[in-house]
C-alpha positions as CSV (number, residue, x, y, z in Angstrom):
1,M,234.9,-13.3,56.8
2,T,231.8,-15.4,55.8
3,S,231.1,-18.9,56.7
4,Q,230.7,-21.8,54.5
5,L,227.1,-23.1,54.8
6,E,226.1,-26.6,54.6
7,H,222.9,-25.4,53.7
8,P,223.1,-21.8,52.2
9,V,220.0,-19.6,53.1
10,A,217.6,-18.2,50.8
11,D,216.9,-14.3,50.3
12,E,213.9,-14.7,52.7
13,A,212.8,-17.6,55.1
14,P,209.7,-19.4,54.3
15,L,206.0,-18.0,55.3
16,S,204.4,-21.1,55.4
17,E,201.9,-21.5,58.3
18,T,203.5,-25.3,58.4
19,L,207.0,-26.7,58.9
20,T,208.6,-27.0,55.4
21,D,211.7,-29.0,54.3
22,Y,213.8,-25.7,54.1
23,D,212.9,-25.3,58.1
24,K,214.3,-28.9,58.5
25,R,217.7,-28.0,56.7
26,H,218.1,-24.9,58.7
27,L,217.0,-25.8,62.1
28,V,220.8,-25.0,63.4
29,T,220.6,-21.7,61.5
30,Y,217.7,-20.8,63.4
31,L,219.1,-21.9,66.6
32,R,222.5,-19.8,65.9
33,L,220.1,-16.7,65.0
34,L,218.3,-17.1,68.5
35,D,221.5,-17.3,70.3
36,A,222.9,-14.2,68.6
37,D,219.9,-12.2,69.5
38,Q,219.8,-13.5,72.7
39,D,223.5,-12.4,73.0
40,G,222.7,-9.0,71.5
41,A,224.7,-9.3,68.6
42,D,224.6,-6.8,65.9
43,W,222.5,-7.7,62.9
44,R,225.4,-7.3,60.9
45,E,227.8,-9.6,62.5
46,A,224.7,-12.3,62.6
47,T,224.1,-12.0,59.0
48,R,228.0,-12.6,58.4
49,L,228.4,-15.3,60.9
50,V,225.2,-17.2,60.8
51,L,223.9,-16.4,57.5
52,G,227.2,-16.5,55.5
53,R,226.4,-13.0,53.9
54,D,228.3,-9.9,53.5
55,P,226.0,-6.9,54.9
56,E,228.4,-4.2,53.4
57,T,227.7,-5.3,49.9
58,A,223.8,-5.6,49.8
59,P,222.7,-4.0,53.4
60,D,218.9,-3.8,52.5
61,L,219.0,-7.3,51.1
62,C,220.9,-8.7,54.0
63,H,218.6,-6.9,56.6
64,R,215.7,-8.6,55.1
65,C,217.1,-11.9,55.0
66,W,218.3,-11.7,58.6
67,E,215.2,-10.3,59.7
68,S,213.0,-12.7,57.8
69,H,215.1,-15.7,59.2
70,L,215.2,-14.5,62.7
71,A,211.3,-14.1,62.6
72,R,211.1,-17.8,61.3
73,A,213.4,-18.8,64.1
74,R,211.0,-17.2,66.7
75,W,208.1,-18.9,64.8
76,M,209.8,-22.2,65.2
77,T,209.8,-21.8,69.2
78,Q,206.4,-20.6,69.2
79,T,204.6,-22.9,66.8
80,G,206.9,-24.9,64.3
81,Y,208.1,-27.1,67.0
82,R,204.9,-28.6,67.4
83,D,205.2,-29.7,63.4
84,L,208.8,-31.0,64.0
85,L,207.7,-32.9,67.0
86,A,204.9,-34.8,65.0
87,S,206.8,-35.4,62.0
88,G,209.4,-36.9,64.2
89,A,206.8,-39.1,65.9
90,A,205.2,-40.1,62.5
91,D,208.8,-41.1,61.4
92,G,209.2,-43.4,64.3
93,G,211.6,-40.9,65.8
94,P,211.5,-39.5,69.5
95,G,208.5,-37.2,70.1
């Protein structure tokens, strides 16, 4: 079973050194991937449930998709969150 995502994921997450609009749209996706990783979920299960892709039909593509989005999620926890906070402050929001 694949999930219906509000914002479908690209084949690979951005490789930008700064926060992108894609990142902002996929914050929940990143959090869900981090939770799945923390819980020890298999990449195929996370791909199916979080990314809405079927790893049985294109395992290599799906693995790269999962791997790049998980790496981007980790980047968000180490670096990207600063840009997120700064953009919230610039927009008059909290931060």
